[in-house]
N, C-alpha and C positions, 0 to 999 in steps of 0.2 A: 816627871819634875811638875815640879808645882808652883805656876810663877810670881818671885815674890814682888818686883818690879814692872806698873810699868810706865810706856815716856807717849809721850803724842808729840804730833811733827803737825799744823792747823797751816793751809794757807787759807790767807783775804784775796778775795775777786771782787774789785770796784768796777762797776760795768756802766756805760754811758745807754742814756736812753734807747736804745739798741740789742743791748746784750754784750756787749761787745765790749770787753777789757780794757782801761785804763788805766787801775794798776796795780798791782800787783804785792801780797806781804807774805812773810813765811815768818812760820815759831820753833823753834823748837828747843823748851828750855835746856831740857842733856844735854845738849850741844851747844848749849853758851847762844844762842840763833833767838833771835828779842824782836820783832817789826823788821825783821832785814828785806828791806822793797830789793825786787824782779820783775825782769820783761818777760820771762817768756819758761813756763812748767812742765814738762814732760815725766807721765807719773804713767807706768805699765802695774797692772796687778792679778797675776796669775788667779783666776780662778779653776781650780784643782777639781771642784764637781763635774762644771765645763767643759777642762777641759783646754780652758780656752782665757785669751790675755784681755783685758781689761784695758782702755788705756784712755790716758784726758792732755790734749794738748790745750796750751793754752798760752799766749801773748799778747804782751798789748799794741795796741795801734800804732806807737809810737819808735818798736820794736825793727835796728837799720837792720835794712837784707845782710850788711857783709856781719850786721852780730849772729845774727839770724844761720848764716851759712856755717857760725865762727862755731856756733851752740855743733851747730846738727856735727859737726869732725867731732868734736867734746865729747859728745856724750856716746859718739859709734866709737872712740876710743877705750872712754871707757867701758862699756858694753863689752866689746871685746877680751880685754882683764880682766872681765868679770868673769864672762864665760866658762875662762883657765881658770881661774882660783875655783869657780864651780866644777867643774868638769875636770880637768888634769887633759885637758886636749890642748896638746898641743902647736902641733900640726893646722885645726881651725882656728884656735887662735893666732896662730899666724898669715894667717889665711888672712882674717878678718881686718887685722894689721894689713895686709899688701891694699887691700881694699881701704886700708883707710887713706892712708896714703894715695889710692891714686882719687880718691875723693877729692883730698887737699889740693891736690896738683892740678887735675881739673879745673877745682875753684878759685885757684891760684892763692891759697890759704898761708903755701909754703914757693916760697922763689930756690929755684930752681938752683 
């Protein structure tokens, strides 16, 4: 198949004098996102040649710790769902979601 359309997602990171993120914003025109502020990014890219994952994890210095914990939890839940869609491995996906529940409980994100 030939590529008939391309789409871009752009991140802009404002750094302080020590190159620590102060501001993060992103654009995804096809998704209707324009200069949307964010406090954190987790990006994974698969290097198929090296069979390795390249990662970029950034957060602003004013990202609250409680929000970071929630961000991690939601990311783990999303990864569990994506894993199931990508592999159809229902058993491992359920195990991953069990871990997400445990993670949330230990961080007291979900009240008992």
